[in-house]
C-alpha positions in Angstrom: -69.7 -65.6 82.4 -67.6 -68.8 82.3 -65.3 -69.3 79.3 -67.2 -72.5 78.3 -70.4 -70.5 78.3 -68.8 -67.8 76.1 -67.9 -70.6 73.7 -71.4 -72.0 73.7 -73.1 -68.7 73.1 -70.8 -67.9 70.2 -71.5 -71.2 68.4 -75.2 -71.0 69.2 -75.4 -67.4 67.7 -73.9 -68.4 64.4 -75.7 -71.8 64.2 -79.0 -69.8 64.6 -77.8 -67.7 61.6 -77.3 -70.6 59.2 -73.7 -71.6 60.0 -72.5 -75.2 60.3 -70.7 -75.7 63.6 -67.3 -77.4 62.7 -65.2 -79.0 65.5 -61.7 -77.8 66.3 -58.9 -79.4 64.3 -56.1 -80.9 66.3 -53.2 -78.6 67.2 -50.6 -80.3 65.0 -50.9 -78.7 61.6 -50.3 -81.8 59.6 -51.5 -80.6 56.3 -49.4 -77.4 56.1 -45.6 -77.5 55.6 -45.3 -74.0 56.9 -46.8 -74.6 60.3 -45.9 -76.8 63.3 -49.3 -76.0 64.9 -52.7 -74.6 64.0 -52.1 -70.9 64.8 -55.4 -69.3 63.6 -59.0 -70.2 63.4 -59.0 -70.2 59.6 -56.2 -72.7 59.1 -58.4 -75.8 58.6 -60.4 -73.9 56.0 -57.5 -72.8 53.9 -58.2 -75.4 51.1 -61.7 -73.8 50.7 -60.3 -70.2 50.6 -57.6 -71.3 48.0 -60.1 -73.2 45.9 -58.4 -76.5 46.4 -61.6 -78.1 47.7 -65.2 -77.3 47.4 -66.6 -76.5 50.9 -69.5 -78.7 52.0 -71.2 -75.6 53.5 -71.3 -71.9 52.6 -71.2 -70.7 56.2 -69.2 -72.2 59.1 -68.4 -71.4 62.7 -65.8 -73.0 65.0 -63.8 -72.6 68.2 -60.3 -73.6 67.2 -57.5 -74.6 69.5 -54.4 -72.6 68.6 -50.7 -72.3 69.5 -48.5 -69.3 68.8 -44.8 -69.3 69.9 -43.1 -66.3 68.1 -44.2 -64.0 71.0 -43.4 -66.5 73.7 -41.1 -64.0 75.5 -44.1 -61.6 75.8 -46.2 -64.1 77.7 -47.1 -62.6 81.1 -45.9 -59.1 80.2 -49.0 -58.1 78.2 -52.7 -58.7 78.6 -52.9 -60.1 75.0 -50.2 -62.8 74.5 -50.9 -66.4 75.4 -49.1 -69.4 74.0 -52.3 -71.6 73.8 -55.5 -69.8 73.0 -58.9 -70.5 71.5 -60.2 -68.6 68.5 -63.9 -68.2 67.9 -64.5 -67.8 64.2 -67.3 -67.4 61.7 -66.6 -68.0 58.0 -68.4 -67.4 54.7 -67.2 -69.1 51.5 -68.6 -66.9 48.7 -71.9 -66.3 50.7 -72.2 -63.1 52.7 -69.6 -60.4 52.8 -69.1 -57.1 54.8 -72.8 -56.2 54.9 -73.5 -59.6 56.6 -70.4 -60.0 58.8 -70.5 -56.6 60.5 -74.1 -56.8 61.8 -73.6 -60.4 63.0 -70.6 -59.3 65.1 -72.3 -56.2 66.4 -75.5 -58.2 67.4 -73.6 -60.9 69.4 -71.4 -58.4 71.1 -74.1 -56.0 72.2 -77.2 -58.3 72.6 -78.2 -58.5 76.3 -77.0 -61.5 78.2 -80.5 -62.7 79.0 -81.2 -62.9 75.2 -78.1 -65.0 74.6 -75.6 -62.3 73.7 -72.5 -61.0 75.5 -74.1 -57.7 76.7 -71.2 -55.4 75.9 -71.8 -51.7 76.4 -72.2 -50.3 72.8 -70.8 -47.0 74.0 -67.4 -48.7 74.8 -66.9 -50.4 71.5 -64.5 -49.0 68.9 -63.8 -50.3 65.4 -60.7 -49.9 63.1 -60.9 -50.2 59.3 -58.4 -50.2 56.5 -57.4 -46.8 55.2 -59.7 -46.7 52.0 -62.4 -49.1 53.1 -65.3 -46.6 52.9 -67.7 -49.4 52.5 -67.0 -50.9 55.9 -67.2 -47.5 57.5 -70.7 -46.9 56.1 -71.9 -50.4 57.2 -70.6 -49.7 60.8 -72.4 -46.4 60.8 -75.6 -48.0 59.7 -75.2 -50.7 62.4 -75.0 -48.1 65.1 -71.4 -47.2 65.7 -70.7 -43.5 65.6 -68.0 -42.1 63.3 -65.9 -40.8 66.1 -65.3 -44.4 67.3 -64.3 -45.7 63.8 -60.5 -45.4 63.1 -58.7 -45.8 59.8 -55.4 -47.6 60.0 -52.8 -48.9 57.5 -51.6 -52.2 56.2 -49.7 -53.1 59.3 -52.8 -53.1 61.4 -55.8 -53.6 59.1 -54.8 -55.6 56.1 -54.7 -59.4 56.5 -52.8 -62.1 54.6 -51.3 -65.5 55.3 -47.8 -64.1 54.7 -47.5 -65.9 51.4 -49.0 -65.4 47.9 -52.8 -66.1 48.0 -56.0 -64.7 49.3 -55.9 -61.5 51.4 -58.0 -58.5 52.2 -58.7 -55.5 54.5 -60.0 -56.2 57.9 -62.0 -54.4 60.6 -61.1 -54.9 64.3 -63.3 -54.5 67.3 -61.9 -53.0 70.5 -63.4 -52.6 74.0 -62.6 -49.5 76.1 -61.8 -50.9 79.6 -61.5 -47.4 81.1 -58.9 -45.0 82.4 -57.5 -47.4 85.0 -56.0 -49.3 82.0 -54.3 -46.5 80.1 -54.6 -43.3 78.1 -57.7 -42.0 76.4 -57.9 -41.6 72.6 -58.8 -45.0 71.0 -56.8 -48.0 69.9 -54.1 -46.0 68.1 -53.2 -44.4 71.5 -53.3 -47.4 73.9 -54.1 -51.0 73.1 -54.0 -52.1 76.7 -56.9 -49.8 77.6 -58.6 -50.4 74.3 -58.5 -54.2 74.0 -59.0 -55.9 70.6 -61.4 -58.7 70.9 -62.6 -59.5 67.3 -61.1 -59.2 63.8 -63.3 -59.3 60.8 -61.3 -60.2 57.6 -62.8 -59.3 54.3 -61.0 -61.7 52.0 -61.4 -60.1 48.6 -58.0 -59.8 46.9 -55.2 -62.0 45.6 -51.7 -60.9 46.5 -48.2 -61.8 45.3 -44.6 -60.7 45.7 -45.0 -60.9 49.5 -41.9 -59.5 51.2 -43.5 -58.4 54.5 -46.8 -57.6 56.2 -46.8 -54.3 54.4 -44.8 -55.0 51.3 -46.8 -57.0 48.7 -48.6 -56.6 45.4 -52.3 -56.8 45.0 -52.9 -58.6 41.6 -56.6 -58.5 41.5 -59.9 -59.5 43.0 -60.8 -63.1 44.1 -63.5 -64.9 42.1 -65.5 -65.1 45.3 -65.5 -62.8 48.3 -65.1 -64.6 51.6 -65.3 -63.8 55.3 -62.9 -65.0 57.9 -63.3 -63.7 61.5 -61.4 -64.4 64.7 -62.5 -63.5 68.2 -60.0 -64.5 70.9 -62.0 -66.6 73.4 -59.7 -65.7 76.2 -59.8 -62.0 75.4 -63.6 -61.7 75.3 -63.8 -63.9 78.5 -61.4 -61.4 80.3 -63.7 -58.6 79.3 -66.9 -60.4 80.3 -65.4 -61.6 83.6 -64.1 -58.1 84.4 -60.5 -59.2 84.9 -57.3 -57.4 83.8 -55.9 -60.0 81.4 -56.4 -63.5 79.9 -54.3 -65.1 82.8 -57.1 -64.2 85.3 -60.0 -65.9 83.5 -61.6 -69.0 85.0 -59.7 -71.4 82.8 -56.3 -70.0 83.9 -56.5 -68.2 87.2 -56.8 -71.4 89.4 -53.4 -72.6 88.1 -51.9 -69.2 88.8 -53.4 -69.0 92.3 -52.1 -72.5 93.2 -48.6 -71.5 92.0 -48.8 -68.4 94.1 -49.8 -70.4 97.1 -46.9 -72.9 96.6 -44.3 -70.1 96.3 -45.7 -67.9 99.1 -46.5 -65.0 96.7 -49.5 -62.7 96.7 -50.6 -62.2 93.1 -51.3 -58.6 92.2 -50.1 -57.1 95.4 -47.4 -55.1 93.7 -49.0 -54.6 90.2 -51.4 -52.1 88.6 -54.2 -52.8 86.2 -52.2 -52.2 83.1 -49.8 -54.9 81.8 -46.8 -52.5 81.9 -47.4 -52.1 85.7 -46.8 -55.8 86.4 -44.4 -56.9 89.1 -41.8 -59.5 87.9 -43.3 -62.1 90.3 -46.7 -61.7 88.7 -45.2 -62.1 85.2 -43.6 -65.4 86.3 -46.9 -66.6 87.8 -48.7 -65.9 84.5 -46.0 -67.7 82.6 -46.5 -70.7 84.8 -50.2 -70.7 84.4 -50.1 -70.2 80.6 -47.4 -72.8 80.0 -48.9 -75.5 82.2 -52.2 -75.1 80.4 -50.4 -75.1 77.0 -48.5 -78.3 77.9 -51.7 -80.0 78.9 -53.3 -79.2 75.6 -50.3 -80.2 73.5 -49.8 -83.5 75.1 -53.6 -84.0 75.0 -53.4 -83.7 71.2 -50.6 -86.3 71.0 -47.4 -84.2 71.2 -44.6 -85.6 73.5 -41.5 -83.7 74.6 -38.5 -84.2 72.3 -35.5 -82.4 70.8 -37.1 -81.4 67.4 -40.2 -80.0 65.8 -43.4 -79.9 67.8 -41.8 -81.9 70.6 -39.1 -79.3 71.1 -41.7 -76.5 71.3 -43.5 -78.5 74.0 -40.2 -79.1 75.9 -39.3 -75.4 75.8 -42.7 -74.4 77.1 -42.6 -76.9 79.9 -39.1 -75.9 80.9 -40.0 -72.2 80.9 -42.8 -73.0 83.4 -40.5 -75.1 85.6 -37.8 -72.4 85.5 -40.3 -69.7 86.4 -41.6 -71.5 89.5 -38.0 -72.3 90.5 -37.1 -68.6 90.3 -40.1 -68.0 92.7 -38.5 -70.3 95.2 -40.2 -73.7 94.6 -37.5 -76.4 94.3 -39.7 -79.6 94.2 -41.6 -81.1 91.2 -44.5 -78.7 90.4 -46.5 -80.4 87.6 -48.0 -83.1 89.8 -49.7 -80.2 91.7 -50.5 -77.8 88.8 -51.4 -80.1 85.9 -54.5 -81.6 87.6 -55.8 -78.1 88.2 -55.3 -77.3 84.5 -57.2 -80.4 83.6 -60.1 -79.4 85.8 -60.1 -75.9 84.2 -60.2 -77.2 80.6 -62.2 -80.4 80.8 -65.6 -78.7 80.7 -64.8 -77.7 77.1 -62.5 -80.7 76.3 -63.7 -83.8 78.2 -61.1 -85.9 76.5 -58.4 -84.3 78.7 -59.9 -86.0 81.8 -60.3 -89.3 80.0 -56.6 -89.2 78.7 -55.1 -87.7 81.8 -53.2 -90.8 82.8 -51.3 -90.7 79.5 -50.8 -86.9 79.6 -49.5 -86.8 83.1 -47.1 -89.7 82.5 -45.2 -87.7 79.8 -45.5 -84.4 81.7 -44.1 -85.6 85.0 -41.3 -87.6 83.3 -40.3 -84.4 81.4 -40.2 -82.4 84.6 -38.1 -85.0 86.4 -35.6 -85.1 83.4 -35.4 -81.3 83.4 -34.7 -81.1 87.1 -31.8 -83.5 86.5 -30.7 -81.2 83.7 -30.7 -78.3 86.1 -28.5 -80.2 88.5 -26.0 -81.1 85.8 -26.1 -77.6 84.3 -25.5 -76.1 87.7 -22.3 -78.2 88.0 -21.1 -77.1 84.6 -21.9 -73.5 85.4 -20.1 -73.7 88.7 -17.0 -74.9 86.8 -17.3 -72.0 84.3 -17.7 -69.5 87.1 -14.6 -70.9 88.9 -12.5 -70.7 85.8 -13.7 -67.1 85.1 -12.8 -66.0 88.7 -9.4 -67.7 88.5 -8.6 -65.7 85.3 -9.4 -62.5 87.1 -12.3 -61.7 84.8 -15.7 -60.4 86.0 -17.7 -61.4 83.0 -18.9 -64.9 82.1 -18.7 -65.1 78.3 -21.7 -65.1 76.1 -20.5 -68.3 74.4 -20.4 -70.2 77.8 -24.0 -69.0 78.6 -25.2 -69.9 75.1 -23.6 -73.4 75.3 -25.3 -74.0 78.7 -28.6 -72.9 77.1 -28.3 -74.6 73.7 -26.5 -77.8 74.6 -27.7 -78.5 78.1 -31.1 -76.8 78.1 -30.0 -74.6 81.0 -32.1 -71.4 81.1 -30.3 -68.1 80.7 -32.3 -66.6 83.6 -30.8 -69.2 86.0 -27.3 -68.5 84.5 -27.8 -64.8 85.3 -29.1 -65.5 88.8 -26.3 -67.9 89.8 -23.6 -65.7 88.2 -24.8 -62.7 90.1 -24.8 -64.6 93.4 -21.1 -65.3 92.6 -20.3 -61.6 91.9 -20.1 -62.0 88.1 -21.9 -60.5 85.2 -22.8 -62.4 82.0 -22.0 -61.1 78.5 -25.7 -60.9 77.6 -25.0 -59.1 74.3 -22.8 -62.0 73.2 -25.4 -64.4 74.3 -28.2 -62.6 72.4 -26.0 -62.3 69.3 -25.5 -66.1 69.3 -29.2 -66.7 69.9 -30.0 -64.3 67.0 -27.6 -66.2 64.7 -29.2 -69.5 65.7 -32.7 -68.1 65.1 -31.6 -66.6 61.7 -30.2 -69.9 60.7 -33.4 -71.7 61.7 -35.5 -69.1 59.9 -33.4 -69.5 56.7 -33.8 -73.2 57.0 -37.5 -72.9 57.4 -37.7 -70.5 54.4 -35.7 -73.0 52.3 -38.2 -75.7 53.2 -41.2 -73.5 52.8 -43.3 -74.5 49.9 -46.5 -72.8 50.9 -49.2 -73.5 48.3 -46.9 -72.9 45.3 -46.4 -75.2 42.3 -49.8 -76.8 42.7 -51.5 -75.0 39.8 -51.4 -78.0 37.5 -53.0 -80.1 40.2 -55.6 -77.5 41.0 -56.7 -77.1 37.4 -57.0 -80.9 37.1 -59.2 -80.9 40.3 -61.2 -77.9 39.2 -61.9 -79.5 35.7 -63.3 -82.7 37.0 -63.7 -82.6 40.8 -62.4 -85.1 43.3 -61.1 -88.4 41.9 -63.3 -91.4 43.0 -61.3 -94.2 44.7 -62.9 -97.6 44.0 -60.1 -99.8 45.4 -62.1 -101.0 48.3 -64.4 -103.0 46.0 -62.2 -103.7 42.9 -58.7 -104.2 41.7 -59.1 -103.0 38.0 -61.2 -100.3 36.5 -62.0 -98.7 33.1 -61.3 -95.0 33.4 -60.5 -91.9 31.4 -57.2 -90.0 31.6 -58.4 -86.6 32.8 -54.9 -85.0 32.8 -51.2 -85.7 32.1 -48.7 -83.7 34.1 -45.0 -83.5 33.2 -42.1 -81.7 34.9 -43.2 -78.4 33.5 -46.9 -78.7 34.0 -49.9 -80.1 31.9 -49.0 -82.0 28.7 -51.2 -83.6 26.1 -49.1 -86.6 25.2 -46.3 -88.7 26.7 -44.2 -91.2 24.7 -42.3 -94.4 25.4 -39.6 -94.0 28.1 -41.1 -90.8 29.6 -42.2 -90.5 33.3 -45.5 -88.7 33.7 -48.2 -88.2 36.3 -51.8 -89.3 35.4 -55.1 -88.1 36.8 -57.9 -90.6 36.1 -61.6 -90.0 36.6 -61.8 -93.0 38.9 -59.1 -95.3 40.1 -58.6 -98.6 42.0 -55.0 -97.4 43.0 -54.6 -96.6 46.7 -52.7 -93.3 47.2 -50.0 -93.4 49.9 -51.5 -92.3 53.2 -52.2 -93.3 56.8 -48.9 -95.2 56.9 -49.9 -97.5 54.0 -47.6 -97.6 51.0 -49.1 -96.8 47.6 -50.3 -99.4 45.1 -48.3 -100.2 42.0 -49.6 -101.7 38.7 -50.3 -101.1 35.0 -52.5 -98.7 33.1 -53.3 -99.5 29.5 -54.5 -96.5 27.5 -55.0 -96.7 23.7 -51.8 -98.1 22.3 -49.8 -97.1 25.4 -48.8 -99.1 28.4 -47.7 -97.4 31.6 -46.1 -98.9 34.7 -47.4 -97.2 37.9 -44.7 -97.0 40.5 -46.2 -94.5 43.0 -49.6 -92.9 43.8 -50.0 -89.7 45.8 -52.6 -87.2 46.8 -50.8 -83.8 46.4 -54.0 -81.8 47.2 -57.1 -83.1 48.9 -59.4 -85.0 46.5 -56.9 -85.4 43.7 -55.2 -88.9 43.2 -52.2 -88.7 41.0 -50.5 -91.8 39.5 -46.7 -91.5 38.8 -45.9 -93.8 36.0 -43.4 -94.7 33.2 -44.6 -95.2 29.6 -43.2 -98.6 28.8 -44.9 -99.0 25.4 -46.4 -96.7 22.8 -47.8 -93.3 23.9 -50.6 -92.0 26.0 -52.8 -89.0 25.4 -55.0 -86.9 27.7 -58.7 -87.7 27.2 -58.2 -91.3 26.2 -59.8 -94.2 28.1 -58.2 -97.4 29.3 -57.8 -100.0 31.9 -56.2 -99.4 35.3 -55.0 -102.6 37.1 -53.3 -102.8 40.4 -50.6 -105.4 41.4 -53.0 -107.6 43.4 -50.3 -109.7 45.1 -48.7 -106.5 46.5 -52.0 -105.1 47.5 -52.9 -108.2 49.5 -49.5 -108.3 51.2 -49.9 -104.6 52.2 -53.5 -105.1 53.4 -52.3 -108.0 55.6 -49.7 -105.7 57.1 -52.2 -102.9 57.7 -54.7 -105.2 59.5 -51.8 -106.5 61.5 -50.9 -102.9 62.5 -54.4 -102.4 63.9 -54.0 -105.6 66.0 -50.5 -104.6 67.2 -52.0 -101.2 68.2 -54.9 -102.7 70.1 -52.8 -105.4 71.8 -50.1 -102.9 72.9 -52.9 -100.9 74.6 -54.2 -104.0 76.2 -50.9 -104.7 77.9 -49.4 -101.2 78.3 -52.5 -99.2 78.9 -54.5 -96.6 77.0 -51.5 -94.3 76.8 -49.7 -96.6 74.3 -51.2 -94.7 71.3 -49.9 -94.8 67.8 -47.3 -92.2 66.8 -46.7 -93.4 63.2 -46.7 -96.5 61.1 -45.5 -98.1 57.9 -47.5 -100.8 56.1 -45.5 -102.5 53.4 -45.7 -105.8 51.6 -45.1 -108.5 54.3 -43.8 -106.2 57.0 -44.9 -103.4 59.3 -43.4 -100.7 61.5 -45.5 -99.4 64.4 -44.4 -96.4 66.5 -46.2 -95.8 69.8 -46.1 -93.6 72.8 -44.7 -95.2 76.0 -42.3 -93.8 78.6 -39.8 -96.7 78.6 -38.7 -99.9 77.0 -41.2 -102.7 76.7 -40.2 -105.8 78.7 -39.3 -108.8 76.4 -41.9 -110.9 78.2 -44.6 -108.4 77.4 -43.6 -108.4 73.8 -43.9 -112.2 73.8 -47.4 -112.0 75.3 -48.4 -109.3 72.8 -47.3 -111.5 69.9 -49.1 -114.5 71.3 -52.3 -112.6 71.8 -52.2 -111.3 68.3 -51.7 -114.8 66.8 -54.6 -116.1 68.9 -56.8 -113.4 67.3 -55.6 -114.7 63.9 -56.7 -118.3 64.9 -60.1 -117.0 65.8 -60.5 -115.9 62.1 -62.5 -112.8 63.0 -64.3 -110.9 60.3 -62.8 -107.6 59.3 -65.5 -105.1 58.5 -65.3 -101.5 57.3 -68.2 -99.0 57.3 -68.7 -95.2 57.1 -70.5 -93.5 60.0 -70.6 -90.1 61.7 -67.7 -89.1 63.9 -70.0 -88.9 66.9 -71.2 -92.5 66.3 -67.6 -93.7 65.8 -66.6 -92.2 69.2 -69.7 -93.9 70.8 -68.6 -97.2 69.4 -65.1 -96.7 70.9 -63.2 -96.5 67.6 -59.6 -95.3 68.1 -58.6 -92.1 66.4 -55.0 -91.1 65.7 -53.6 -88.0 67.4 -52.9 -85.2 64.9 -55.3 -86.5 62.3 -58.2 -84.3 61.2 -61.4 -86.2 60.4 -64.4 -85.0 58.6 -68.0 -85.3 59.8 -68.2 -88.8 58.2 -65.4 -91.3 59.0 -64.5 -94.8 57.9 -64.3 -97.3 60.7 -62.4 -100.6 60.4 -63.1 -103.3 63.0 -61.6 -106.7 63.5 -64.4 -108.7 65.0 -65.0 -107.5 68.5 -61.2 -107.1 69.2 -60.1 -103.9 67.5 -62.0 -100.8 66.1 -60.2 -97.9 64.6 -60.8 -94.9 62.2 -58.9 -95.8 59.0 -58.9 -95.1 55.3 -56.6 -98.0 54.3 -57.2 -101.4 52.8 -57.5 -104.5 54.8 -58.1 -108.3 54.6 -61.5 -109.9 54.8 -60.7 -112.1 57.9 -58.0 -112.0 60.5 -57.0 -115.6 59.6 -55.7 -114.4 56.3 -52.8 -112.8 58.0 -51.4 -116.3 58.7 -48.8 -115.3 61.3 -47.4 -112.1 62.9 -43.8 -112.2 64.1 -42.4 -109.3 66.1 -38.7 -108.8 65.3 -37.5 -105.8 67.3 -38.5 -103.1 69.8 -36.4 -100.0 70.1 -36.5 -96.3 71.0 -36.8 -93.7 68.3 -37.1 -90.6 70.5 -38.1 -89.4 73.9 -41.2 -91.4 74.9 -41.7 -93.0 71.5 -40.9 -96.7 70.8 -40.9 -98.7 67.6 -41.9 -102.3 66.9 -41.0 -104.0 63.6 -42.8 -107.1 62.6 -43.3 -109.5 59.7 -46.6 -110.8 58.4 -47.8 -113.8 56.5 -45.4 -115.7 54.3 -42.6 -113.3 55.3 -43.1 -114.3 58.9 -43.1 -118.0 58.1 -39.9 -117.6 56.0 -38.2 -115.8 58.9 -39.2 -118.6 61.4 -38.0 -121.2 58.9 -34.5 -119.6 58.8 -34.5 -119.3 62.6 -35.3 -123.0 62.8 -32.5 -124.0 60.5 -30.1 -121.8 62.5 -31.1 -123.4 65.8 -30.8 -126.9 64.3 -27.3 -126.1 63.0 -26.2 -124.9 66.5 -27.9 -127.9 68.2 -25.8 -130.2 66.0 -22.6 -128.2 66.7 -23.1 -128.2 70.4 -24.6 -131.7 70.4 -27.6 -130.7 72.6 -31.4 -130.6 72.0 -32.7 -127.4 70.4 -34.2 -126.0 73.6 -30.8 -126.1 75.3 -29.0 -124.2 72.5 -29.3 -120.8 74.2 -27.9 -122.1 77.5 -25.0 -123.8 75.8 -24.2 -120.6 73.8 -24.3 -118.5 76.9 -21.9 -121.0 78.7 -19.5 -120.9 75.7 -19.5 -117.1 75.6 -18.9 -116.9 79.3 -16.0 -119.4 79.0 -14.5 -117.4 76.2 -14.7 -114.1 78.1 -13.0 -115.7 81.1 -10.2 -117.1 78.9 -9.7 -113.6 77.3 -9.3 -112.1 80.8 -6.7 -114.7 81.7 -4.8 -114.0 78.5 -4.9 -110.3 79.2 -3.4 -111.0 82.7 -0.6 -113.2 81.1 0.1 -110.6 78.5 0.4 -107.9 81.1 2.7 -110.0 83.2 4.9 -110.7 80.1 5.0 -107.0 79.3 5.9 -105.9 82.8 8.4 -108.8 83.4 11.2 -107.0 81.6 10.7 -103.5 83.2 13.6 -103.8 85.6 16.1 -105.0 82.9 15.1 -102.0 80.7 15.9 -99.6 83.6 19.4 -101.1 83.9 19.9 -100.6 80.2 18.8 -97.0 80.1 20.8 -94.5 78.0 22.1 -91.3 79.4 21.2 -88.4 77.1 22.6 -85.1 78.4 21.9 -86.1 82.0 18.4 -87.6 81.3 17.9 -91.4 81.5 16.1 -92.6 78.5 14.3 -96.0 77.9 12.9 -96.6 74.4 11.2 -100.0 73.8 8.5 -101.7 71.9 5.7 -103.6 73.6 4.9 -107.1 72.4 2.6 -106.9 69.3 -1.1 -107.0 70.1 -0.6 -105.7 73.7 -3.6 -103.9 75.0 -3.5 -100.1 75.3 -3.9 -100.2 79.0 -1.0 -102.7 79.3 1.3 -100.4 77.2 0.5 -97.4 79.4 1.1 -99.5 82.5 4.4 -100.7 81.1 5.6 -97.1 80.6 4.5 -96.0 84.1 6.1 -99.2 85.6 9.4 -98.5 84.0 9.3 -94.8 85.1 8.5 -95.8 88.6 11.7 -98.0 88.9 14.0 -95.0 88.4 15.5 -93.2 91.3 13.2 -90.2 91.8 16.2 -87.8 91.9 17.3 -89.0 88.4 15.6 -87.3 85.5 13.9 -90.1 83.3 12.0 -90.3 80.1 10.3 -93.6 79.0 8.9 -94.0 75.5 7.0 -97.2 74.5 5.6 -98.0 71.1 3.1 -100.7 70.2 1.7 -102.1 67.0 -1.9 -103.1 66.5 -4.2 -103.3 63.5 -1.5 -102.0 61.2 -1.0 -98.8 63.2 1.7 -97.7 65.7 1.0 -96.1 69.0 3.5 -94.0 71.1 3.3 -93.5 74.8 5.7 -91.2 76.7 6.0 -91.0 80.5 8.4 -88.7 82.4 9.1 -88.3 86.1 9.1 -85.1 88.2 12.9 -84.7 88.0 12.7 -84.6 84.2 9.8 -82.1 84.4 12.0 -79.8 86.5 14.4 -79.9 83.6 11.7 -78.3 81.4 10.7 -81.6 79.6 7.1 -82.4 78.8 5.6 -85.8 77.7 3.0 -84.0 75.6 5.6 -81.9 73.8 7.7 -85.0 73.1 4.7 -86.9 71.6 3.6 -84.0 69.5 7.2 -83.5 68.2 7.5 -87.2 67.2 4.0 -87.2 65.6 4.2 -83.8 63.8 1.7 -82.1 66.2 -0.7 -85.0 66.8 -1.4 -86.7 70.1 -2.3 -85.3 73.5 -2.0 -85.6 77.2 -0.2 -83.7 80.0 3.4 -83.1 81.1 3.6 -86.4 82.9 2.0 -88.9 80.5 1.0 -88.4 76.9 0.2 -90.6 73.9 -0.6 -90.5 70.1 -0.7 -92.7 67.1 -2.4 -93.3 63.8 0.8 -93.8 61.8 1.7 -97.0 59.9 3.0 -99.8 62.2 6.4 -99.7 60.3 7.0 -96.3 61.8 7.3 -97.6 65.4 11.1 -97.7 65.5 11.3 -94.2 64.0 9.1 -92.8 66.7 11.5 -94.0 69.4 14.4 -92.6 67.4 12.7 -89.3 67.2 12.2 -89.1 71.0 15.9 -90.1 71.5 17.1 -87.4 69.0 15.0 -84.8 70.8 16.5 -85.6 74.1 20.0 -85.8 72.8 19.6 -82.2 71.5 17.9 -80.9 74.5 19.7 -78.3 76.6 
């Protein structure tokens, strides 16, 4: 049974049993500060479980794309660990509980294939339950599972939580016995390779606090509603149904693995047994390649690009592990152009967008591989130097700090360091390397814990939401609104009254104020309530559905429960709306010129200006930016109607509306279209017609990260003002140069070139002047205990290269047999510089230029025994520096 068919059957089973099928959320977990990626099927439903939002359905089913990286080092070594995986899940929000969930799972698992089930042998299914969950045991028995295949286990295995205070509960896991070829008999407690877990039923019934670990927490009571959250690993059940040993051999992964084996001349499985612990290292590497190539495809498909931080760093690490693995198998050429299209073909039956977006995906993937192959070359050079130095010192061990620096600074994999060092007859201090890695991970974990907010400190917001439901936003239709103050929130929580001078957060029943989101800045304005006037300076949505106004009481006082008038700053709103519409036009036009891969990566819509970040591999040619700007302004001249409407997500896709990567959209979406030119999903405010923008002027285009560029632009009166200033500047320059305005750039370029040529001539003259007296200085050298000494000061303002040349020129005029020391000082910018040069005869007397410089500058400066320099002292100290060198030589033995 193909994996796509397993997915279809799962959703069909639960849809037939009253569940709403919910699409997978994108992999980037944008709504949870604790997660970089969605890592479980229930993540998109967390607000329902926490009571932050009322679910639009009581039962749901989904197949959620997930990423888990904590066990990345286990990939390929077990039958269970995959970086990217898909989680089948069915959920109940206060509807059915254990008595409903267990029979539903049993029915789908055991129902014959010809009747739409998975057809698993009931005699090979085991279940584990929490220690004291007698209720679940009785339900399993009634369902048909005998007591001898029901196992009680503790918190570590059969009690589920999110790892933070909140909902939790016991769980029951389903295992399938794959037979004696996979391990020992005796059930899941004995061998989890033979007995493979494929479904976890979580009975969410408790609230926990004081969470210290998976087993150390306090149950504070029962939840108001009992919920169901189940997770069936799609890859795991597919491996069982397809009769293969592990998830790397299912139809969505095996073709990648097989092609990698063919490329490297390996025969997969030739030296491995059925059980994961019987795997040959070559097979482990082939599995890593297959898993990581598929994972990279899915991550880039959901809008992640390789970078040095956050999600982009995870992607980069995964890709580099795949590239490293295939290199260790002997393949030295780029591998992704061969393997990534195979991954696309494996996954596109379930995710057709991967085929549609493959041009964009492959551009980033191939560029990253090319960059890493260059890194490997550079790292090899650095490693060769480290190995050479280690050998010269007589040591046999490359230090852990050197290996860690290669790994951390240059991205050079430790496996390659071990391999190359071994070829050179050296060992690597792996304990030292692991200690430094552990310290880095501990620091990162501590930082994450410090930033971790979870779902704490939201109780005031939740109570305000629970008391009155979601706040209605009316700002699309109106700019002022009569409304009631539902709640006032101060620094310490809910308050009843706020007086003049205080800052407070207000929750209204309805509001025309736009809360910051989608790149659009929040509205500002006034709220008049009773005898109180408040100045709104920010509007946020701390939890879904709740709009909160941050305001200062500028007159009187305001009380919860009072009604009043909320008025936005209309001038600001119009300016922001112009910027937001302009951003849509910039987005569409960039795609017109750069291709479909130029998708939005972020934006800022502020009064009169915008910032638009987009994905593209390299800098945008200035001529292209000119064309983009011209096309946008032509759209403004067409004065197209800007229309917004709500429709289904499916219909929006059919219409070709652009959706932003990483955003999660509901079943109903708001589409904003600018005539027939641009169409995009958006919740922001916009102008009525494109002509109202007036003018769009692109100011700059720059890089803000690997594969991400930023355009900044002005809109409307701000753009006109900028061009007016530019015109005045050009007119002023035209007058100064006495040329027409269109010739100013050429004349400025000619002038700059002439100045640079003149500066070069001056440098030559200065150098000649400096060097002209070198011979005379040699004739005047002092003899200090048998060493000829010249101490002189270069002309003020002499370039550093000229001063060094002077010192070396004077040194070169001495008889090589005569020990000589030359010290030259120079003054520039209020500071003095000292340069010392000595010849070989002076070195044989035990003298060192570096020691002399450090002695004169109290330890500062650097260089070698022949030539050294230092500085940073006040210019007035120049004579004293020469005197210090002379004194040192006079006292030398």
